[in-house]
N, C-alpha and C positions, 0 to 999 in steps of 0.2 A: 498354593495360590495366593495366600495372604502376604507372604514374603514378596512374591512377584509384584502384587498390586502395590505394596508400600514402596518397593524399590523403584518401580516404574513411575509412580506418582512423584516421588522425591526427585528423580532424574528430570522429569518433565518440568517441574516447577523451577528447578535450578537453571535450566536452560531458558525457560519462559521469562523469568524475572529480568535478566539483562536485555533480552530482545524486546520486551515491552517497554522498558526504560529507553532503549534506543529509538523505538517508534515514537515515544512521547517527545524525545529531544527533537526528532525531525519535524514533528507537528509544531513544536514551539518555534522552530526556525522559520517555518512558513508563516506563523502568526506574527513573528518579529517583522518580517518583510512587509506584511499588511499594515502593521502598526506604524512603520516608518513611512509607508506611502501616505497614510492618513495625516501624518505630521507635515507632509509636503503641501497638502491642499486637496480639495475635492477633484480637480481636474486630473491631477497625478494619481489619485486613488482610483478613479475610473479607468484611466489608461493602464495603470499597473494591474488592475484586476483583469482587464482584457488580455494583457500579456501573460499573466499567470495562468489564465485558463488555456491559452494556446499551448503554453509550456507543459501544463499538466496532461493534456491530451497525448503528447508524445512520450512524456516521462512515465505515465502509468502503463502504457504498452511495453516500453522498453524494460521497465522494472519487472514486469511479468516474464518477459523472455529470460532475463538474467536470473530470475528465481530458480530456473532449471539448474544453475550451477551448484547451488547448495543441495538441492534435492538429489542430484546424481552423485555428488561427493559423499552424501550420507550413505547411499547404497554401497558405494565402493569402500567406504570406511567400515561398514558392517561386514563386507566380504574380505577385509584385511588385505586391501590392494593399494598400497601407497603409491606405486607407480601409476596406476589408473587415476588416482586423485591428483597427482602431479600434472598429468596430461590434461585433465579436466579444468584445473584452475588456470593453467597457461592458456588454453583455448578459450576459457571463459573470459579472461582478460582481453584477449584479442577481439572477441565478440562484443564486449562492453565498449571498447574503443571504436570499433566499426559502427555500432549502433549509435553511439553518442555523436560521432562525426557526421553521419548521415542526417540524424535528427537535427543537429545544429545548423546544417546547411538548409534544410527545409524550414526551419523556424526563421532564419535570416531572410528567406525568400517570401515570407508572408506579407511584407510591407505593402506591395502594390495590390494584393488580394483583399486585404481587410476592408477598405472602402467599398469594394464591389460586393462584399458579403453583408452590406447594410450597416457597417460600423461608421460612427462619426469620424471624419477625417482627423480632427484634433486628438480624439481618443486613440485612433490608429497610430498616429505619430508618437504619442506618449508611450503606447504599447511597445512599439519597436525600439524606442530608446531604452526601455527596460529589457526587452527580449534579446537584443543583439549581444550584450555582455552576458546575460543569463544563460543563453544557449550554450556558452562555453562551459557551463557547470555540468552538462550531461555526461561528457566522457569521464570526468572525475567521479561524479556521483554514481555512475553505473560500475566503474571499477571498484569503488568502495563497496557497493552492494555485492559484487562478485566475491571480493575478499571477505566480506561479512559472512556470506553464505558458506565459504570454505571454513573459516575458523569456528563458526557456530556449529556446522555440521559434524566437525570432529570433536565437539564438546568444549570449546573455549570461547564462550560469548563475552567474557568480561571485557577484553580490549575494545570491542565494539561499543559497549555501553559507555566506557570512559571517554573514548574519542568522540562519540556522538554528543555527549554532555559538554565537553570542552569546545567542540565545534559550534554548538548552539550559542554558548556564552560568548565565543569570539565573534560570531556573526552579529549578535546584538551590540557588542561593544564597538566594533568597527563601524557598523551602520550608524550608530548614534553619534559617534565622533564625527563622521562625515556630515551628518545632518546639522550638527551643532557647530561645525567648523573648529573643533578642538585641535590643539597642537599645530595650528596653521594649515590643517588639511582643507582642500577645496570642497565646496558644496557641489556635488555632482548630480544631485536629484535622483531621478529613477535609475539613470545609468550607474550611479554609485551603488544603489542597492543591488542591482543585478550583478555588477562586477564583484561586490563583496561576497555574494552568495557563490559565485563561480570560484573565487579564490579559496573560500572556506571549504567548499566541496572538494576541490582539488587537493587542498592541504590535508583533509581528512583521509582521503585515499592514500596519499603519500605517507602519512603517519602510520596508518594501519599496515601498509606494505613494508615499511621500515621495521616496524615491530615484528612482523612475521619473518623477515629476513634475518633479524638479529637474535630472536628468541630461540633458545635451544629446543623448545617444544616442537618446532616445525622443521628442524634440520633434516629429518628422515625424508622429507618431501623434496629435497634438493632444489629448492626454488632459487637458490643463489646462482645457479647456472644460467639464469635468464629465461626469457619466454620462448625462445626458439621460433619455429615457424608454425603458422596455423596448420592443423592436421584435419583432413577431410572427415575421418570417422568420428572424431570427437565433436567437431562442428555439427555434423549431421545429428548426432545424438542430442546435443544441446538444443538444436532447433526443433527437432522432433517433439521434445517435451516443452520447450520454451515458447514456441509460437502459439500453441493452443492456450497456455497459461496467459500470455499477453493478450490474446483475443478475448479470453474470459474477463480479464480485468477491464479491458476496453468496453466490452458489452455491458458490464455492470455500471461503469461510469456513464455510459451512454443513456442508461435507464434513468439515472439520477439527473442528467442534463435535460432529458425529455420532461421529467417532472418539474424542473425548474422553469422551463419554457411554458408549461401548462399553467404554473403559478403566475407567471408574468402576464399571461393572457387573461387570468382572472382579475388581476388588479394589483396595485402597488401595496396595499395592506396585506393581501395574501402573500405576495412575494417577500415582503419584509418578515412576516411571521414565519414563513417557510425557511428563510435564511437563518434565523435565530434558532429554530428547532433543528435545522440540519447541522448547524455548527455544534450544537449539543450532542447530537447523535454521532458526529464525526469524532468528537473527543472521546466518547465512550467506546467507539469502535476500535480505538488504538489497542485496547486490551485483547480482544479476540484476534486482531491482526497479528500482534506480536506472538500470541499463543499459537496461532496457526503455523508460523514458521517453526516453532519448537516441535509441534506435532509432526510436521513434515520430516524433520531431522530424526525424531525418534522412530517413526514408522519406517523411514528409509533405512536406518541403521539395522533394525531387526530384519527388514526385508532382505537386505544385502547379506545378512548372516544366515538366511534361510530359517528364521525363527518367526514364521508367519503368525503364530498364536500371540506372540508378543507385539507384532505389528498391529494386530486387531486390538489388543489391550491398550496400547498407546493411543490409538485413534479413538477408542471409546472413552478413555479417561480424559483425553483432551476435550472431547465434546461435552462430557459431563461437567468438567471444571468450567468450561466456557459458558455453558447454559446457567450454571449457578451464579457465575459473576455478572452475566447479563441480567439475571433476575434481580440482583441487587441494584443495578442501574434502573431497572423497571420500577422498583419500589421508590427510588429517588424521583423518577419522573411522575409517578402517581401522587406522592406525598408532598413534594416540595417544587412543584412546577413554577410558581411565581418567584420563588427565591432564585431558581436557576435562571429564569428570564431576566431577573434583576442584575445578573452578571453582565448582561449585554446593553441594557438600557434602563432608564429611570421608570420603573413600573408605576410610580405614583404621579407621573406627569400625565395630565389628561390628554395631551396630544398623542400619547402612545396607548391609550386605553383599548382601542380596537385591535391593535397589534398584539397587545398582552393577552387579551381574551382569546384571540384566535390561536396564538402560540401555546397557550395552556391546553387547548383542545388537541393541538397537534402532538404535544408531548405525551398526552394520554395514549394516543395511537402509537407513538414511538416506543412505548413500553413493550408492545408486542413486536413492533418493527425491529427493535434491538435484539430481542431473543432470536428471531429468525436470521437476522443479519450476522450475528455472532456464530450461530450454528453452521450457516452455509460457508463461512470463511474457514472455520476449523475443519469441517468435513472436506472442503476443497483441499486444504493442506494435507489431510490424511491420504486422500486419493493420489495427490501429487507425490507423496512419499513412496507410493507403489509404482513410480515411473509412468504415470498415466495422466496426460493432460487432455486427451481427446474426450474422455468421459465428462470431465468437468466443463469442457467447452460446450458439448452438446446439451447437457443438463442446464447450464447457465443460459445459453441462448433460448432454450425452451421456457425457462422460468422468467427471465427478464423480458424477453421480447414477444413470446407467444402468449404469455399470461399477464406479466406485470404491465407493460406498456399499454395493451389494449384496455385492461381494467382501469388504469389511471384515467384514460380518456373517457371510458364508459361511465365510471362513477362521478367524475368531475363535471362532465358536460352533458352526456345523454341523460343521466339520472339526476343531474342538478345538485349533487352533494357538495360541489365547490372544492375548497381547499382540503377539507377532510377526505373527500373522495380521492384526491390525488394520493393522500397518504395511505388510505386503505387499499388503493391499487398497488402501491409500492409494497405494503405489508403482505398482500396476497401473492405478488410475484416472488418475494423473498421466501415466503412460507413454502411455496411450491418448489423453489430451487433448493432450499434447505432440506426439505423432505427427500427430494430426488437425490441429492448428494449423500445424505446419510444412508439411504437405500443403496445408492451406487457403491459406497465403501463396503457395505455388507456383501453385495453381489461380487465385487472385485476380489475380496479376501476369500469368499467361498470358491470362486472360479480358480483361484491360485492354489487350492489344496491339492497339489500333486507334486511328485518329486522333481519333475522337469520344469517346474514353474519359473525358477529363477533364471535358468538358461534361456527359456523361450520368451519371457517377458521383459527382462532387464534391457535388452537391446543396447548393450554397452560393449565397446570394443575390449 
């Protein structure tokens, strides 16, 4: 048992490290875009933020659907089925291109709708200037995510990390050069920021594809023969798992959007403090998010090889490591809240005194918030590794919208707790979701304890 524990922990950490780094690089790319918008001016920042929000709504769902590619490939890798892996990655790329194209068309059609949704016409115009080129990033980004799932699921996450870091640096450099007009480049404003992100996302997908095609590590999968035609069985398997994952991601994001709207109704000070605390939480969440992908791949690997006891071990280890890391962030939130807030604004400026005071209180709640958010993400990844998206969707909808959203409103408005009430509602919703998903993983692994489990549950061609 000791050898299994040590081996599994080492394998999990070796896989998680590069994936967490890749998640951090992606977050820095988003931060770079926001920074460049601020350099253009307040109007551009407002319009760009609106456009980025619209883009994120589509991308979060599509990313969840494409997460099925890596999950199913991990299972096929455990079952030693290279031809099955080949079919999945080819069809995963077809699905990424299709989702990206449909989403890009939808985003480009938002222009006339935004003013009717209560948005300022000038902000809507700026948002579309950013969205039109940015929408072209989705096919490339989703293809990169499909390829990332493939190479990470078979135990080679290093190229993903390297390409993500280079892509982030390139995004910053090109954006900055466009803003400053270096080398005679035209100043394209928000359109230039969107275009740069689209180009970099496509280049990252192309770079990873070329690496996979040229490296001998991947030759056994015969991807040099091209993508072929979409196959119904593989597409059905990907959608059966991917659509519930995408729905779960969207439901969680919807809860946070609802919380932000509640904060806006409470006042500008509350909304500003909420944004600062939420940015801090989002940065810390990168760790369990990257770890959750690693847990998915390890659980799926053992599940495909019919080693269910090791699937359970990988899931439990991931949750334990994630909880320990999130407790470290909790200590930072408890012990150094003012220092953290100082990273976002001048906490000694009297004009920000109310915001700082409120944000300190929110970070204290965030200490609990993060523990549950990290646990639910990792437990969700563990269940996903067992080729199950419906369980995560049902538990997520219950925790986010049957518990979290009502309690956010109840605590904030009915009980008069204000901004702290919003965050206690979020914490309660995430606690219920995390508990449900941990128990769901236990239930799922216990249910699969039979010889025919792999054949009956995998649902793969």
